[in-house]
N, C-alpha and C positions, 0 to 999 in steps of 0.2 A: 318149730318154736311151738305155734302157735298150738296146735295139737299137745303137746307137752302138756303144755302149762294146764290146760286146759283138766287132760286127767292129773295132774301134780298139782293141785292151785298152793301149794306150801315153797314152791320154788316161787313165786312168784313174794311171799314172806321174805323166802329164803334170800336174792335179789333187795330188796326192800330195806329188808338189815340189812347187806352188807351196805348198800350207801348210805344209811345213814351212819356207819361206824366209820366206811373211807371216806366220807366227805363230798367237794362242789366236780374233784378231780373225777373220779369214778364216776360219779352223775352224768358227767360230760361224756366219757368215751362210752357207758352204757347208752343215752341216747343218742348217741353217733352208730353207735349197732344199732338201737333200732328200729332208725330211720329209714336206713338203711346208705347212709351216706358211708360204710363202710361196710362192708361182708360179713352176714352170720357168724359163720365161723371164726370169727376174731374172740367166741365169747370163746374159745376153746384154747385160747389162752392160757398161762402159769397163775398171769394177771386174776380173773376172772373164777379160773373155776378154781380156784383153793381157795378163795376169798367164800366165795355163791358154797363153796362144797365145808365151811367148816360154820356157816351160819345157819346151814340144812341140819348138820346133826345135833348144834346148839337149840334151835329149834322140835327137831325130835327126841334129845334129851328134856326140854322142859314141858313137851308132850306127854312123853313115859314118865318121867320121874315128881309128874306137878309142878315143874317149878311155874307153873301161873302163867296167863295167859293176856297176862295184863292187868293186874290187881284191881287199876283205875276205871277199870274199861265197863261195858253195857249189862254185861254179868254182875260181875260188884255190886251197879247202883240197883239192882235188883230190876234193870228194864227191863232182860226176856225171860224174868219172871210176873211179868202183872203185880208189878209191884209200884206202888209211887217213889218216883227217887229220892234223895233224903233233898233235905230243903227247901221245901213246899211242903 
């Protein structure tokens, strides 16, 4: 699992987006799996596979077709372009 997330960090982004979309119950089940309370093969249940795959497709679509990686993020504020942030 760690090697997969290391090689494809967008999977963690998809999991985070799924947790934001699905809420606390999904996050609690995810935490049970990640802390070892239940085996990691529970990630292969349709509850997780379908939701995370959907979020992965959404993220890839945004990346490929310019959906914006967060228009209010650091790049939009100019932080990564050595510009002063707005309001200073």
